[in-house]
C-alpha positions as CSV (number, residue, x, y, z in Angstrom):
1,M,27.7,29.1,75.3
2,A,30.2,31.4,74.3
3,V,30.5,34.7,71.9
4,E,33.6,33.5,69.8
5,S,31.9,30.4,69.0
6,F,29.3,32.2,66.4
7,E,31.7,34.6,64.9
8,T,31.9,34.3,61.1
9,G,34.6,36.7,60.8
10,H,35.4,39.7,58.1
11,E,33.9,39.6,54.7
12,D,37.8,39.8,53.8
13,E,38.4,36.8,55.5
14,R,35.4,35.0,54.9
15,P,36.3,31.5,53.1
16,E,35.1,31.1,49.3
17,L,31.4,30.0,49.4
18,P,29.8,27.3,46.9
19,R,27.4,28.2,44.4
20,P,23.7,28.5,46.0
21,T,22.1,24.8,45.2
22,G,18.7,25.3,47.5
23,L,15.3,26.7,47.5
24,L,17.2,28.7,51.1
25,D,20.2,29.8,49.2
26,V,18.2,31.3,46.7
27,L,15.9,33.0,49.5
28,S,19.2,34.2,51.2
29,V,17.7,33.2,54.9
30,A,19.7,34.6,57.5
31,A,19.9,33.4,60.8
32,V,20.3,35.5,64.0
33,A,20.5,33.9,67.5
34,L,20.1,36.9,70.9
35,D,20.5,36.0,74.4
36,T,17.8,36.5,76.9
37,R,19.0,40.0,77.4
38,G,18.8,40.3,73.7
39,R,22.7,40.9,72.8
40,V,23.5,38.8,69.0
41,V,25.4,35.9,69.7
42,F,25.1,34.6,66.2
43,W,25.5,36.2,63.0
44,T,25.5,34.4,59.5
45,P,26.8,36.0,56.2
46,Q,23.1,36.0,54.9
47,A,22.3,38.2,58.0
48,E,25.0,40.1,56.7
49,D,23.8,40.6,53.0
50,L,20.1,41.3,54.4
51,F,20.8,44.0,57.3
52,G,23.6,45.2,56.0
53,Y,26.0,44.8,59.4
54,T,29.1,42.9,59.3
55,A,29.3,40.0,62.5
56,E,32.1,42.4,63.9
57,E,29.3,45.2,63.5
58,A,26.7,43.1,65.2
59,L,27.6,40.3,67.4
60,G,27.3,41.4,71.0
61,E,25.3,44.4,70.5
62,N,21.9,44.6,71.3
63,A,19.5,43.9,68.4
64,T,16.7,46.3,69.5
65,R,19.1,48.8,69.1
66,L,20.3,47.6,65.1
67,L,17.5,46.7,63.7
68,V,14.1,48.2,65.5
69,R,12.9,51.7,65.1
70,P,11.8,53.5,68.2
71,E,8.3,53.1,67.4
72,H,8.2,49.8,67.3
73,L,10.5,48.7,70.4
74,Q,7.9,48.1,72.7
75,A,6.1,45.4,70.6
76,V,9.1,43.7,70.1
77,S,10.2,43.8,73.8
78,S,6.7,42.0,74.3
79,L,7.1,39.4,71.3
80,F,10.7,38.9,72.7
81,T,9.5,38.1,76.1
82,E,6.7,35.8,75.4
83,V,8.9,33.6,73.1
84,L,11.7,33.3,75.8
85,E,8.9,32.7,78.6
86,T,6.6,31.0,76.8
87,G,8.8,28.9,74.6
88,R,5.8,29.6,71.7
89,G,7.3,30.8,68.5
90,W,6.2,33.7,66.1
91,A,5.8,34.3,62.3
92,G,5.4,37.1,60.4
93,A,6.4,40.3,58.8
94,F,8.2,42.7,60.6
95,P,9.8,46.3,59.4
96,V,13.6,46.1,60.0
97,R,15.9,49.4,59.8
98,H,19.0,48.8,57.3
99,K,22.5,49.7,58.0
100,D,21.8,52.6,55.3
101,G,18.6,53.7,57.2
102,S,16.2,52.7,54.9
103,T,13.2,50.5,56.5
104,R,12.9,46.7,55.0
105,L,10.1,44.2,55.3
106,T,11.5,41.5,56.7
107,E,10.2,37.7,57.1
108,F,10.3,36.5,60.2
109,R,10.2,32.9,62.0
110,T,11.4,33.0,65.6
111,M,11.8,30.1,68.1
112,R,13.2,29.3,71.5
113,L,16.6,27.4,71.7
114,L,18.4,25.3,75.1
115,D,22.3,24.6,74.6
116,D,23.6,21.9,76.5
117,L,24.2,24.2,80.0
118,G,20.8,25.2,80.2
119,D,20.9,28.8,78.9
120,V,18.0,30.0,77.2
121,Y,18.3,31.8,73.4
122,A,15.9,33.1,71.2
123,L,17.0,31.9,67.3
124,G,15.4,34.1,64.0
125,I,14.8,33.3,61.2
126,A,14.5,35.9,58.2
127,A,14.6,36.5,55.0
128,D,13.7,39.5,52.2
129,H,9.4,39.5,52.3
130,T,9.7,40.6,48.8
131,L,11.4,38.2,47.7
132,L,9.7,35.3,49.6
133,Q,6.3,36.7,49.1
134,R,7.8,36.7,44.7
135,V,9.1,33.1,45.2
136,E,5.7,32.3,46.8
137,T,4.0,33.7,43.8
138,D,6.0,31.7,41.6
139,L,5.5,28.6,43.3
140,A,2.0,29.3,43.8
141,L,1.6,29.9,39.5
142,C,4.0,26.7,39.1
143,E,1.5,24.8,41.0
144,Q,-1.9,25.9,39.3
145,L,-0.2,25.5,36.1
146,V,1.3,22.3,36.4
147,N,-1.9,20.8,37.5
148,Q,-4.6,22.5,35.3
149,S,-2.5,22.3,32.0
150,P,-3.9,20.1,29.2
151,I,-0.3,18.9,28.9
152,G,1.0,15.8,31.0
153,L,4.0,16.8,32.9
154,A,6.1,14.6,34.7
155,L,9.0,15.0,36.4
156,L,12.0,12.3,36.6
157,D,14.7,11.3,39.3
158,P,18.4,10.7,37.3
159,D,17.9,7.1,37.8
160,L,14.2,7.9,35.8
161,R,11.8,7.3,38.7
162,Y,8.9,9.2,39.2
163,L,8.8,12.0,41.6
164,L,5.6,14.1,40.5
165,V,2.9,13.7,38.1
166,N,0.0,16.3,37.3
167,P,-3.7,15.0,36.7
168,A,-3.4,15.7,32.9
169,L,-0.4,12.4,32.6
170,E,-2.9,10.6,34.8
171,R,-5.9,11.2,32.4
172,I,-3.7,10.0,29.1
173,D,-1.8,6.8,30.9
174,G,-5.0,6.2,32.9
175,I,-2.8,5.2,35.8
176,P,-3.3,7.0,39.3
177,A,-0.9,10.3,40.0
178,E,0.0,7.8,43.2
179,D,0.8,5.2,41.7
180,H,3.7,6.6,39.2
181,I,5.5,8.0,42.1
182,G,8.6,5.8,42.7
183,R,8.0,3.8,39.7
184,H,10.3,3.6,36.8
185,L,9.2,5.4,33.2
186,R,9.1,1.8,31.6
187,E,6.3,0.2,33.9
188,T,3.7,3.0,32.6
189,L,4.9,3.7,29.2
190,P,2.5,1.8,26.6
191,F,4.9,2.8,23.8
192,P,6.2,-0.6,22.7
193,D,9.4,1.7,21.8
194,V,10.2,2.3,25.3
195,D,13.5,1.7,24.6
196,T,14.2,4.6,22.7
197,V,12.3,6.9,25.0
198,E,14.4,5.9,27.5
199,S,17.8,6.4,25.5
200,A,16.4,9.7,24.4
201,L,16.0,10.6,28.2
202,R,19.3,9.7,29.1
203,Q,21.1,11.4,26.0
204,V,19.2,14.6,27.3
205,L,20.5,14.2,31.4
206,T,23.5,13.7,29.7
207,T,23.8,16.3,26.9
208,G,21.2,19.3,28.6
209,T,20.0,19.5,25.3
210,P,16.3,19.3,24.8
211,L,14.6,16.7,22.6
212,I,11.5,18.4,21.4
213,D,8.1,16.9,19.8
214,Q,9.3,13.2,19.9
215,Y,6.3,11.1,18.3
216,H,5.2,7.8,19.9
217,V,2.1,5.9,19.4
218,G,0.9,2.8,21.6
219,R,-2.2,1.6,23.2
220,P,-2.9,2.8,26.8
221,P,-4.2,0.7,29.1
222,A,-7.4,2.2,29.6
223,D,-8.0,1.9,25.7
224,P,-6.3,-1.1,24.9
225,E,-7.9,-1.6,21.7
226,H,-6.8,1.2,19.7
227,D,-3.8,3.2,19.0
228,H,-3.1,6.6,20.6
229,A,-0.2,9.0,19.6
230,W,1.4,11.8,21.6
231,S,3.9,14.0,21.7
232,L,7.0,13.6,24.0
233,S,9.4,16.4,25.1
234,F,12.6,15.9,27.2
235,Y,13.9,18.5,29.5
236,R,17.0,18.1,32.1
237,L,16.5,20.0,35.7
238,A,19.4,21.4,37.5
239,D,19.7,23.4,40.3
240,P,21.2,26.9,40.0
241,G,24.8,24.9,41.5
242,G,24.5,22.7,38.2
243,R,23.3,20.1,40.2
244,I,21.3,17.4,38.1
245,L,17.9,16.8,39.7
246,G,16.3,14.8,37.1
247,A,14.0,15.5,33.7
248,A,11.3,16.9,33.0
249,V,9.1,15.2,31.0
250,S,5.6,16.7,29.0
251,V,2.8,14.6,27.1
252,V,0.5,16.2,24.4
253,D,-2.1,14.2,23.4
254,V,-1.9,14.3,19.5
255,T,-4.3,11.3,18.9
256,E,-6.9,12.7,16.9
257,R,-4.2,14.6,14.9
258,H,-2.5,10.9,14.3
259,R,-5.9,9.5,13.4
260,A,-6.7,12.7,10.9
261,A,-3.3,12.2,9.3
262,A,-3.8,8.3,8.9
263,E,-6.7,9.0,7.7
264,A,-5.6,11.0,4.8
265,D,-2.5,8.6,3.9
266,R,-5.6,6.1,3.8
267,A,-8.0,8.0,1.5
268,R,-4.1,8.9,-0.4
269,R,-3.3,4.9,-0.8
270,R,-6.9,4.3,-1.6
271,L,-7.1,7.1,-4.2
272,A,-3.7,5.5,-5.3
273,L,-4.9,2.3,-5.6
274,I,-7.8,3.2,-7.9
275,A,-5.7,4.8,-10.2
276,E,-3.1,2.2,-10.3
277,A,-6.3,-0.1,-11.0
278,S,-7.8,2.0,-13.8
279,T,-4.1,1.4,-15.4
280,R,-3.4,-2.3,-14.5
281,V,-7.1,-4.2,-14.8
282,G,-8.8,-4.8,-17.9
283,T,-5.7,-4.1,-20.3
284,T,-6.4,-7.2,-22.3
285,L,-9.7,-8.7,-23.5
286,D,-8.9,-11.5,-21.7
287,V,-10.9,-13.2,-18.5
288,Q,-8.0,-15.3,-17.0
289,Q,-5.7,-12.1,-17.3
290,T,-8.3,-9.6,-16.2
291,A,-8.9,-11.4,-13.2
292,D,-5.5,-11.7,-12.3
293,E,-4.9,-8.3,-12.4
294,L,-7.8,-8.0,-9.9
295,A,-6.4,-10.3,-7.6
296,E,-2.6,-8.8,-7.7
297,I,-3.9,-5.3,-6.9
298,A,-6.2,-6.2,-4.2
299,A,-3.0,-8.2,-2.5
300,P,-2.1,-7.2,-0.1
301,A,-3.1,-3.4,-0.7
302,L,-6.9,-4.6,0.7
303,A,-6.4,-8.1,1.7
304,D,-3.9,-11.0,2.3
305,V,-5.9,-13.0,0.6
306,V,-7.8,-12.3,-2.8
307,A,-9.7,-14.9,-5.0
308,V,-11.6,-13.9,-8.0
309,D,-14.5,-16.2,-8.8
310,V,-17.1,-16.2,-11.5
311,L,-20.4,-17.7,-12.4
312,D,-20.2,-20.8,-14.8
313,S,-23.1,-19.9,-16.4
314,A,-22.2,-16.3,-16.5
315,L,-18.9,-17.5,-18.1
316,A,-20.5,-19.1,-20.8
317,C,-22.7,-16.3,-21.4
318,R,-25.8,-18.2,-20.3
319,R,-26.5,-16.6,-17.0
320,I,-30.8,-17.5,-15.6
321,R,-31.9,-16.3,-12.7
322,K,-32.0,-18.8,-10.3
323,P,-34.2,-19.1,-6.6
324,D,-32.1,-16.8,-4.1
325,N,-32.0,-19.7,-1.9
326,G,-30.4,-22.0,-4.6
327,P,-26.5,-23.2,-4.7
328,E,-24.3,-21.6,-7.3
329,L,-21.4,-23.3,-9.6
330,F,-18.3,-20.9,-9.5
331,R,-15.4,-21.2,-11.7
332,A,-12.1,-20.0,-9.6
333,L,-10.1,-17.6,-12.4
334,A,-7.8,-16.1,-9.8
335,L,-6.7,-16.8,-6.4
336,K,-3.4,-14.2,-4.8
337,A,-2.0,-14.1,-1.4
338,A,0.2,-11.8,0.0
339,H,2.1,-14.2,2.1
340,P,2.9,-17.8,2.0
341,T,-0.2,-18.8,3.9
342,V,-2.1,-22.3,4.5
343,A,-5.5,-20.2,3.5
344,E,-4.3,-20.8,-0.1
345,R,-5.0,-24.3,0.2
346,A,-8.4,-23.5,1.6
347,A,-9.4,-22.1,-1.8
348,D,-10.2,-22.8,-4.9
349,P,-7.6,-23.8,-7.3
350,P,-7.8,-21.4,-10.5
351,G,-9.7,-23.0,-13.2
352,D,-11.4,-25.3,-10.8
353,L,-15.3,-25.5,-10.4
354,A,-17.0,-25.6,-7.3
355,T,-20.9,-25.9,-6.3
356,Y,-21.1,-23.2,-3.2
357,D,-24.4,-24.1,-1.7
358,G,-27.3,-21.0,-0.4
359,D,-26.3,-20.5,3.2
360,R,-22.5,-20.0,2.0
361,L,-22.0,-15.8,1.8
362,V,-20.0,-15.9,-1.6
363,T,-23.3,-17.4,-3.0
364,L,-25.7,-15.1,-0.8
365,C,-23.2,-11.9,-2.1
366,V,-24.1,-13.4,-5.8
367,H,-27.8,-13.6,-5.4
368,T,-28.5,-10.2,-2.9
369,G,-25.7,-8.4,-5.5
370,R,-24.6,-6.7,-2.1
371,P,-21.1,-7.0,-0.2
372,V,-21.5,-9.7,2.8
373,L,-19.3,-8.1,5.6
374,V,-17.9,-10.2,8.7
375,R,-16.2,-8.0,10.4
376,H,-14.5,-10.4,13.5
377,V,-14.5,-13.7,12.1
378,G,-15.6,-16.2,14.5
379,A,-15.7,-20.2,14.9
380,Q,-19.3,-20.4,13.7
381,D,-18.9,-17.9,10.6
382,L,-15.7,-20.6,9.3
383,P,-18.5,-23.0,7.8
384,R,-20.5,-20.4,5.8
385,I,-17.4,-18.9,4.2
386,A,-15.4,-22.8,3.9
387,R,-16.0,-24.8,0.6
388,D,-16.2,-27.8,3.7
389,A,-14.9,-28.3,7.2
390,E,-11.4,-29.2,6.0
391,A,-11.2,-25.9,4.1
392,G,-13.0,-24.2,7.2
393,A,-9.9,-25.8,9.4
394,L,-7.1,-23.7,6.9
395,L,-8.8,-20.8,7.6
396,A,-8.5,-21.4,11.0
397,R,-4.8,-22.4,11.1
398,A,-4.1,-18.9,9.1
399,G,-5.6,-16.6,11.2
400,V,-8.5,-15.6,9.0
401,H,-9.6,-12.9,11.3
402,S,-12.0,-10.8,9.3
403,Y,-14.0,-11.3,5.8
404,L,-15.3,-9.4,2.9
405,A,-17.2,-10.8,-0.3
406,V,-17.9,-7.9,-3.0
407,P,-20.2,-9.0,-5.8
408,L,-18.8,-8.4,-9.2
409,I,-21.8,-6.2,-11.2
410,A,-21.3,-5.2,-14.9
411,H,-24.2,-4.1,-17.0
412,G,-26.6,-4.3,-13.7
413,E,-26.0,-8.4,-14.0
414,V,-23.9,-10.2,-11.1
415,I,-21.5,-12.2,-12.8
416,G,-19.3,-13.4,-9.7
417,A,-17.7,-12.0,-7.0
418,L,-14.6,-11.0,-4.8
419,D,-13.2,-13.0,-2.3
420,L,-11.5,-11.2,0.6
421,K,-9.8,-12.4,3.6
422,R,-7.2,-11.4,6.4
423,T,-5.0,-13.0,8.6
424,R,-1.4,-11.0,9.3
425,N,-3.7,-7.3,8.4
426,P,-4.5,-6.8,12.2
427,A,-7.4,-3.8,11.0
428,P,-10.9,-5.8,9.9
429,F,-12.5,-5.1,7.1
430,D,-14.8,-1.6,7.8
431,D,-17.4,0.6,5.7
432,D,-14.6,2.0,4.1
433,D,-12.6,-1.3,2.9
434,V,-16.1,-2.2,1.3
435,V,-16.3,0.9,-0.8
436,L,-12.8,0.5,-2.0
437,A,-13.6,-3.1,-2.9
438,G,-16.7,-2.5,-4.4
439,E,-15.0,0.3,-6.6
440,L,-11.9,-2.3,-7.7
441,A,-14.6,-4.8,-7.9
442,G,-16.7,-2.8,-10.9
443,R,-13.7,-1.7,-12.6
444,A,-13.3,-5.1,-12.7
445,A,-16.6,-6.3,-13.4
446,V,-17.4,-4.4,-16.4
447,A,-13.7,-5.6,-18.0
448,I,-14.3,-9.3,-17.2
449,D,-18.4,-8.7,-18.5
450,N,-16.1,-7.3,-21.9
451,A,-13.5,-9.9,-22.4
452,R,-16.4,-12.6,-21.6
453,W,-18.4,-11.7,-24.5
454,F,-15.7,-10.5,-27.1
455,Q,-14.3,-14.6,-26.5
456,S,-17.6,-15.7,-26.5
457,V,-18.1,-13.7,-30.2
458,R,-14.0,-14.4,-31.2
459,N,-15.0,-18.5,-29.7
460,T,-18.5,-17.8,-32.5
461,A,-16.5,-16.3,-35.1
462,L,-13.4,-19.0,-34.9
463,T,-15.8,-21.9,-34.5
464,L,-17.6,-20.6,-38.1
465,Q,-14.1,-19.6,-39.6
466,R,-12.6,-23.3,-39.0
467,S,-16.0,-24.9,-39.9
468,L,-15.4,-23.1,-43.4
469,L,-11.7,-24.2,-43.7
470,P,-11.3,-27.7,-45.9
471,D,-11.0,-31.0,-44.5
472,H,-9.2,-32.5,-47.2
473,S,-6.8,-35.3,-48.3
474,T,-3.2,-34.3,-47.6
475,H,-2.1,-36.3,-50.8
476,H,-3.7,-35.6,-54.2
477,T,-2.1,-36.5,-57.7
478,G,1.3,-35.7,-58.2
479,L,1.1,-33.3,-54.6
480,E,1.7,-33.7,-51.1
481,V,-0.3,-31.0,-49.0
482,A,0.3,-29.7,-45.5
483,S,-1.6,-26.5,-44.3
484,R,-2.2,-24.4,-41.0
485,Y,-4.9,-22.3,-40.4
486,Q,-3.7,-19.7,-37.1
487,P,-6.6,-17.6,-35.8
488,A,-4.8,-13.9,-34.0
489,Q,-4.2,-14.0,-29.8
490,A,-6.8,-13.5,-28.0
491,T,-6.7,-9.7,-27.9
492,S,-8.2,-9.6,-31.1
493,E,-10.8,-11.1,-33.1
494,V,-10.2,-13.9,-36.3
495,G,-9.9,-12.5,-39.8
496,G,-11.0,-14.1,-42.7
497,D,-7.5,-15.9,-44.1
498,W,-8.3,-19.2,-45.7
499,Y,-6.8,-21.4,-47.9
500,D,-8.4,-24.5,-50.1
501,V,-6.9,-27.4,-51.9
502,I,-9.2,-28.3,-54.6
503,S,-9.4,-31.1,-57.0
504,L,-10.2,-31.1,-60.5
505,A,-10.6,-32.9,-63.8
506,D,-7.9,-34.8,-65.6
507,D,-6.1,-35.5,-62.4
508,K,-5.1,-31.2,-62.0
509,T,-5.5,-29.8,-58.7
510,A,-6.3,-26.1,-57.4
511,L,-4.5,-24.5,-54.6
512,V,-5.9,-21.3,-53.1
513,V,-4.9,-18.9,-50.3
514,G,-6.8,-15.7,-49.7
515,D,-7.7,-12.8,-46.9
516,V,-10.5,-11.2,-46.3
517,M,-9.0,-7.4,-44.6
518,G,-11.2,-7.4,-41.9
519,N,-12.2,-9.3,-38.4
520,G,-14.8,-10.6,-36.3
521,I,-18.1,-12.9,-38.0
522,D,-18.5,-10.6,-40.8
523,A,-15.1,-11.4,-42.4
524,A,-16.0,-14.9,-41.9
525,A,-19.1,-15.3,-43.3
526,T,-17.1,-13.1,-46.5
527,M,-14.5,-15.7,-46.8
528,G,-16.8,-18.4,-46.4
529,R,-18.8,-17.2,-49.3
530,L,-15.5,-16.3,-51.6
531,R,-14.5,-19.9,-50.9
532,T,-17.5,-21.5,-51.9
533,A,-17.8,-18.9,-55.6
534,T,-14.2,-19.9,-55.8
535,C,-14.7,-23.9,-55.3
536,A,-17.9,-23.4,-58.0
537,Y,-15.6,-21.5,-60.6
538,A,-12.6,-23.8,-60.2
539,E,-15.0,-26.7,-60.9
540,L,-15.8,-25.1,-64.0
541,D,-11.8,-25.6,-65.5
542,L,-11.7,-22.1,-65.5
543,A,-8.1,-20.5,-66.1
544,P,-6.5,-19.1,-62.9
545,A,-6.8,-15.6,-64.5
546,E,-10.5,-16.0,-65.1
547,V,-11.3,-17.4,-61.5
548,L,-10.3,-14.2,-60.0
549,Q,-11.9,-11.9,-62.4
550,H,-15.1,-13.6,-61.9
551,L,-14.2,-13.1,-58.3
552,D,-13.8,-9.7,-58.6
553,K,-16.8,-9.1,-59.3
554,V,-18.3,-11.5,-56.4
555,T,-16.1,-9.1,-54.2
556,C,-17.9,-5.9,-55.5
557,D,-21.1,-7.0,-54.8
558,L,-19.5,-7.3,-51.2
559,E,-19.9,-3.9,-49.4
560,H,-16.5,-2.5,-48.0
561,Y,-14.7,-5.5,-48.6
562,I,-11.0,-5.5,-50.2
563,V,-9.5,-9.3,-50.4
564,T,-6.2,-10.7,-51.5
565,C,-5.9,-14.3,-53.4
566,L,-3.5,-16.2,-55.1
567,Y,-5.3,-19.1,-57.3
568,A,-3.0,-21.7,-58.6
569,V,-3.7,-25.3,-60.4
570,Y,-0.9,-27.7,-60.6
571,D,-0.6,-30.3,-63.6
572,P,0.8,-33.6,-62.8
573,R,1.2,-34.3,-66.6
574,T,2.8,-31.6,-67.6
575,R,4.5,-30.4,-64.0
576,R,3.4,-27.1,-65.2
577,C,1.8,-25.0,-62.6
578,T,-0.2,-21.9,-63.2
579,I,-0.9,-19.0,-60.7
580,A,-2.5,-15.8,-60.9
581,N,-2.4,-13.0,-57.9
582,A,-4.9,-10.5,-56.3
583,G,-2.8,-7.8,-54.7
584,H,-1.2,-11.2,-52.6
585,M,1.8,-11.7,-51.1
586,P,4.3,-13.5,-53.2
587,P,4.5,-17.1,-52.7
588,A,7.9,-19.3,-52.4
589,L,9.3,-21.8,-54.6
590,V,11.7,-23.9,-53.1
591,R,14.1,-25.6,-55.9
592,G,16.8,-28.3,-54.0
593,D,18.3,-25.4,-51.4
594,S,17.6,-22.8,-52.8
595,P,14.5,-20.8,-51.8
596,T,13.3,-17.9,-53.8
597,L,10.2,-15.0,-54.3
598,L,8.1,-15.8,-57.3
599,D,8.1,-12.5,-59.6
600,L,4.7,-12.3,-60.1
601,P,2.8,-9.9,-61.7
602,A,1.2,-7.0,-59.8
603,A,-2.0,-6.9,-59.0
604,A,-5.5,-5.1,-57.4
605,P,-7.0,-6.8,-54.7
606,L,-10.3,-8.2,-55.6
607,G,-13.1,-5.9,-55.1
608,V,-11.4,-2.8,-56.7
609,G,-13.0,-3.6,-59.9
610,G,-12.2,-3.4,-63.6
611,I,-8.7,-4.9,-62.9
612,A,-7.5,-7.1,-65.3
613,F,-5.5,-10.6,-63.7
614,E,-2.7,-12.4,-65.8
615,A,-1.2,-15.7,-64.8
616,T,2.5,-16.8,-64.8
617,S,3.4,-20.2,-65.7
618,F,6.4,-22.3,-64.8
619,E,7.1,-26.0,-64.0
620,L,7.2,-27.4,-60.9
621,L,9.9,-30.6,-60.5
622,P,9.6,-33.5,-58.5
623,G,10.8,-31.9,-55.2
624,D,9.9,-28.5,-55.7
625,L,7.8,-26.8,-52.9
626,L,4.9,-24.2,-53.5
627,V,4.4,-22.3,-50.5
628,L,1.5,-20.2,-50.1
629,Y,0.8,-17.7,-47.2
630,T,-1.3,-14.9,-45.8
631,D,0.4,-11.7,-44.8
632,G,0.1,-12.6,-41.0
633,L,3.0,-14.8,-41.3
634,V,5.6,-12.4,-42.3
635,E,4.5,-8.9,-41.4
636,T,5.2,-7.3,-38.4
637,R,4.7,-3.3,-37.0
638,Q,8.3,-3.3,-35.9
639,H,10.2,-4.9,-39.2
640,P,10.3,-4.4,-42.7
641,I,8.5,-6.4,-45.2
642,D,11.7,-7.1,-47.1
643,D,13.5,-8.5,-43.7
644,R,11.1,-10.3,-43.1
645,L,10.5,-12.5,-46.4
646,D,14.5,-12.7,-46.2
647,V,13.4,-14.5,-42.8
648,L,10.5,-16.8,-44.3
649,L,13.3,-18.0,-47.6
650,S,16.2,-19.0,-44.6
651,F,13.7,-21.3,-43.0
652,L,13.0,-22.7,-46.3
653,D,17.0,-24.0,-47.0
654,E,15.9,-27.8,-46.3
655,P,13.2,-28.6,-49.0
656,R,13.0,-32.5,-47.6
657,R,12.0,-32.0,-44.1
658,P,8.2,-33.1,-43.7
659,L,5.7,-30.9,-44.7
660,E,4.1,-30.8,-41.6
661,E,7.2,-30.3,-39.7
662,T,8.1,-27.4,-42.5
663,C,4.7,-25.6,-41.3
664,D,5.3,-26.0,-37.6
665,L,8.7,-24.3,-38.5
666,L,7.5,-21.7,-40.0
667,L,4.6,-20.8,-37.7
668,Y,6.6,-21.0,-34.3
669,G,9.4,-19.4,-36.3
670,L,7.9,-16.5,-37.6
671,R,4.9,-15.7,-35.4
672,H,5.3,-13.9,-32.1
673,P,2.6,-14.3,-29.5
674,D,1.3,-10.8,-29.4
675,D,0.6,-11.2,-33.2
676,H,-2.8,-9.9,-34.0
677,D,-3.2,-11.3,-37.6
678,D,-5.0,-14.6,-38.7
679,V,-2.1,-16.9,-40.5
680,A,-3.0,-19.0,-43.1
681,L,-0.5,-21.6,-44.5
682,L,-0.5,-24.0,-47.6
683,I,2.3,-26.1,-48.6
684,A,2.5,-28.4,-51.9
685,R,5.9,-30.4,-52.5
686,A,5.4,-32.0,-56.2
687,L,5.8,-35.9,-56.1
């Protein structure tokens, strides 16, 4: 082997070397070759860095003279001879003399070499012992950190295939470490957004900018029934020369934090739902509207399909306890679906009556007064949920997988049930849903109970009110008469408005309109007493002012009541109409196409006591209209009364219109659906 072939030249003639790219370069591993006489025949640049001698200084020189102190010569000679004769290599640390005279501990690996001519050489590979020890320590530390870290760690090549996986990641994704190696990233990630993860990793490989704490949710193979959450961070790996080696991925299992945050968010949404229900459910004293409000609150926040069913006996305020195993008659009040579904066709339409046997879950719910929960609905459960086999098939088609029925309980009485089904929402009903549904049902039940009792009382008062109003002929001597009574809307109780048409002697007719200030059964009863008294005084053929005088005394005996009243008497023989007013709205007189309000003397209402009433007489010519009404026809909370009276007159511009049509025109033209007062209307046309 020629010595010249091993020379590397002077330092100033050495070509520019590439930047270190591997572990050997980082360690600056040196190689030195010796012939059988111990002379240096190969000397690398790293040897110059390690020992201080240039190639010119080292080549051809005896290595022991250059590198070995005298006290170590015997040991080195023995090792050198053994390596050359036996071919067995030697490894270990040995103190070497540096060119500057210092002694440096160096790590050696020695071995015998043969060239193509059969010549023997000794090759020594050396590195600084301290540097090597530090690197070994660092590697050991890194290995322990990686293997013992609770954070999942993976190394990927530039094609995003696994090179290394630590035990923590193995536990996180449930896949053995050896099954990762060589596989593509997307083959193991349990995330539905794996494309997003890959895109993020490629961005990191391109830019070198780490992405920290990327939040992802998925279901690992080890637990496919539940969501888990992980925080992922991505880093690019490059060697000291800048060559991209791949990427490192760290994975932190944050499932508990995710579930805690989800539960906190769920709790917030429940509180918000309860708060919303407090303001939206029970806004009126109307059973139907309250049920609709409950259904709209519950869908889709709580269920995909919501039905509100009330026991028909409870709705009629005649609930009688039945055997716990008997059937029940329900009236469907509300039905709401969060999305189009055939499950709606399986439910009873609002307003319908349906009988459910004792084995049905909704019947069991009202019998026991306790929620009925079926977390996972199976084929065997549908017959107990649906009203019949056809409805059960529709529920199966809709994908109903979880069911909950909650009783509507008010003041200790079960009045119905809130029926909840889930189709698209994948989560089954749980105990928290039972509590939330019970809270909503409890609030709604009280509102429905209040509404049903109010409607019962209102219906009673309305029945009494209508029974006390006259059932008279529309024709009287010299007069054509039409009338209307319209109670207040469902949000208010009926009042004490009334009208009357009384036939008197000598073909005369008394026309009466009055208004008892108040509402409910008491007002209706007071109205009935006053109407009876009015009829009695009218039979005595008293003048209108005298009739009001007597009615004032009667009203004074009725505590806490004030009454307004108009009393008019028409004599067809003289065509004179005499009218007296007790604090009532002025009547309208329509003559030709000029409607006006009659200017009557002011007077206090009945019940004030000690007030004298005056009468006004005027001519009522053929074709003239006299319009008597209560204040509910014209009074509103938003408009001045004078403006409303002008509107009333504007509807009376056609006196030849049929009286029934005129009554309807006034009611529908002047009344608003939300008006909160009764209306009594009486129109007379002179013939």
